[in-house]
C-alpha positions, 0 to 999 in steps of 0.5 A, spaced: 067 463 311 070 457 306 069 450 308 073 445 307 071 443 300 071 450 298 078 451 300 080 445 297 077 448 290 080 454 292 087 450 292 085 447 286 084 453 282 089 457 285 094 451 282 090 451 275 091 458 274 098 459 277 100 454 273 097 458 266 101 464 269 108 460 268 107 458 262 105 465 260 111 468 263 115 463 260 112 464 253 115 472 253 121 470 258 119 474 264 122 470 270 119 473 277 124 473 283 122 469 289 119 474 292 115 476 286 113 469 285 111 469 293 107 476 292 103 473 286 101 467 288 099 470 295 095 475 290 092 468 285 089 466 292 086 472 293 083 472 286 080 465 287 077 467 294 074 473 291 072 468 284 069 463 289 065 467 294 062 473 290 067 478 295 068 484 291 075 488 291 074 495 294 074 501 289 080 501 284 081 507 279 083 506 272 088 511 272 092 509 277 095 503 271 096 508 265 104 506 266 102 499 266 104 496 259 099 493 254 103 487 254 103 487 261 095 488 262 094 484 256 097 478 260 093 480 266 087 480 262 088 473 260 089 470 267 083 474 269 079 471 264 081 464 267 077 465 273 070 467 268 067 471 274 071 477 276 072 484 273 076 488 270 080 491 276 083 485 278 086 485 271 089 492 273 092 490 279 094 483 276 098 487 272 103 490 277 107 484 278 108 482 270 110 489 270 115 489 275 117 482 273 119 484 267 124 489 270 128 483 272 131 482 265 
């Protein structure tokens, strides 16, 4: 369980990473809709939690992400690097958010 100090740390980490994502998307002219933004924020909060607690992801099969573009995967890897301690599987999952948001153009 995350204590109050951990909760503050999680909030700050989430906000910092979401600001990074906002810049990343803006630089590529990708604009998620409101629902996509909400889902992305929820995912980043969960990533921050895992980063701070060491809680692992369930096993994820890489082949499920074969149709994700290299650009979306690269963006996701850049985001995962912001945490500094999360596995590549986090980028695979996160890349789906970017891929879906690209369809808004």
